[in-house]
C-alpha positions in Angstrom: -2.7 2.4 20.2 -4.8 5.1 21.6 -8.3 6.0 20.5 -7.5 9.6 20.0 -7.0 10.8 16.4 -3.4 10.9 15.3 -2.1 12.2 11.9 1.0 10.3 10.8 3.2 10.7 7.8 1.9 8.2 5.3 4.2 6.4 2.8 3.2 4.8 -0.4 5.7 2.2 -1.7 5.3 1.3 -5.3 7.1 -1.5 -7.1 8.8 0.2 -10.0 9.8 -3.0 -11.7 6.3 -4.5 -12.1 5.4 -4.9 -15.8 2.2 -5.2 -17.6 1.5 -8.5 -19.4 1.6 -8.0 -23.1 3.4 -4.6 -22.9 5.6 -3.9 -26.0 9.3 -4.2 -25.6 10.9 -1.0 -24.4 7.8 0.2 -22.6 8.5 1.6 -19.2 7.3 -0.8 -16.4 3.7 -0.4 -15.4 4.8 0.1 -11.8 7.1 2.9 -12.7 4.2 4.6 -14.6 2.0 4.1 -11.6 4.6 5.6 -9.3 5.0 8.7 -11.6 1.2 9.2 -11.9 0.9 8.9 -8.1 3.7 11.5 -7.5 2.0 13.8 -10.0 -1.3 13.4 -8.2 0.1 14.1 -4.7 2.0 17.2 -6.0 3.5 19.3 -3.2 1.3 18.0 -0.4 3.6 16.9 2.4 1.2 14.5 4.1 2.0 11.6 1.8 5.4 10.5 0.6 5.7 8.3 -2.5 8.7 6.0 -2.8 9.6 3.6 -5.5 11.0 0.2 -4.5 12.7 -2.4 -6.8 10.4 -5.3 -6.0 7.5 -6.1 -3.6 7.7 -9.8 -4.7 4.2 -9.7 -5.9 5.1 -10.1 -9.6 2.0 -12.2 -10.6 -0.2 -9.5 -9.1 1.5 -6.4 -10.3 1.6 -3.5 -10.5 1.7 -3.6 -6.7 2.0 -1.1 -3.9 2.0 -0.8 -0.1 0.8 1.8 2.3 2.4 2.2 5.7 2.5 4.6 8.6 4.2 4.4 12.0 2.0 2.7 14.5 -0.4 1.5 11.9 -0.9 -1.7 9.9 0.8 -1.9 6.5 -1.4 -2.8 3.5 -0.2 -4.4 0.3 -2.2 -4.1 -2.9 -2.0 -5.7 -6.3 -3.5 -5.7 -9.8 -3.4 -1.9 -9.8 -4.0 0.2 -12.9 -1.0 2.4 -13.8 -3.1 5.2 -15.2 -6.0 5.1 -12.8 -5.1 4.0 -9.3 -2.5 6.6 -8.1 -5.2 8.9 -6.6 -6.7 5.9 -4.7 -3.4 5.0 -3.2 -3.0 8.6 -2.0 -6.5 8.7 -0.6 -5.9 5.3 1.2 -2.7 6.6 2.6 -4.4 9.7 4.0 -7.2 7.5 5.5 -4.6 5.2 7.2 -2.6 8.2 8.5 -5.6 9.6 10.3 -7.0 6.2 11.6 -6.9 6.3 15.4 -6.8 2.5 15.6 -4.1 2.1 12.9 -6.4 0.2 10.5 -7.4 1.3 7.1 -11.2 1.8 7.4 -13.4 -0.1 5.1 -15.9 2.7 4.9 -14.6 5.4 2.7 -11.8 3.3 1.3 -11.5 3.6 -2.5 -13.2 0.7 -4.2 -10.0 -0.4 -5.9 -8.3 -0.7 -2.5 -11.1 -3.0 -1.3 -10.7 -5.3 -4.3 -6.9 -5.2 -4.6 -5.8 -6.0 -1.0 -3.3 -8.8 -0.9 -2.3 -8.6 2.8 -1.9 -6.5 5.8 0.9 -6.7 8.3 0.8 -5.6 11.9 2.8 -2.7 13.2 5.9 -3.4 15.3 4.2 -2.6 18.6 1.6 -5.4 18.3 3.2 -8.6 19.3 2.2 -11.9 17.7 0.9 -14.8 19.7 3.2 -17.6 20.8 2.3 -20.8 19.0 3.0 -24.0 21.0 3.6 -27.4 19.5 0.5 -29.5 19.7 0.3 -33.1 20.6 1.6 -35.4 17.9 -0.3 -38.4 16.6 
């Protein structure tokens, strides 16, 4: 990755099947409500795309979401609040899209995204390191 600033299309993936513990039967899943509030917040802005996904396999930490951009690390977040955290996801997506090094900067990152990080995954263009078998005892 180059050090020059690049603006990429950011994508926020939100698990739409994540529920809230103790939610009454028939209540829409918390993840779906989070996705809807995030879409409402981003409005017509074309710099961030919001997509619902059926499951991010983070059920015990839901609602959960991920932020990704081409050439950047992908970040996965959990324990999000359906009514409050949509704007933070959009702000985080915009920060990641403009990060020259492809890393979501700590400084300026919304507080909820500092606390809610589950994992980050490298982009395809960063190879992993070969792991050799060690001596056996």
